[in-house]
C-alpha positions, 0 to 999 in steps of 0.5 A: 923321615921328612927329607929324602933324596935330593934336597933343594938348596939356594945357589948362593948359600952353597957357593957364596963365592961363585963357581967357574965352569972349566969347559962345556957341558958333556954327556954323563956316560955310564961306564958299563953300558957306554950309553948316556945316563938318564935321570931316574926322576925325569927320564931326561938325558944327564949332562955334567958341567965341571966347575971349580968353587971360587971359595978361597977357604976350600981346599983344592981337592974339594973345589973341583965339583961336577954338577949334573943337569937333566935336559933333553938337549945339551945345556950351553954354558956361557963363553969363557971370561978368562982362560978356560974359566966361565962364571956360571950359576945354576937354577934349581940346584939340589944336593944329595949327601952320601957316604964315600969310602976311600980305602982303610985307616991304619987300624983297618977301619974304613976311611969314610967321609960325607960327600955331596952330589949336585944336580941342577935344572939349568945353567946360566951366566951369573947375576941374571945375565942371559936367560937360564937354559931350561932342562926341557921344553916343558920348563921353558913354557 
């Protein structure tokens, strides 16, 4: 198969109405080891930014999304624009679809849905305002 693993996508194609970070980037901690996760491809520490999709047609549950960023240092999201909401865009966005099982149907069959894992190389203010925050010093060069 030609497509395997992370699929590169355009931020505007995935989030045409934009997204809003609801707080700063935080380390993604492994539940079992209590240590920060590292990216399997780059070996960099993984940070997570909680965002809310501004698509008015998306249901509330599907609008809360986590975007993971592999970076040596914690990415900096823009300052809040209103309340806790910070408009952001992601550079180098990728998506990985996967099957998520959540319990059983009344007939005993598994309840499954296609879910998506989002990763990015950097986070920045929308519309080119401010420099992108590179994932590593190598990317900044």
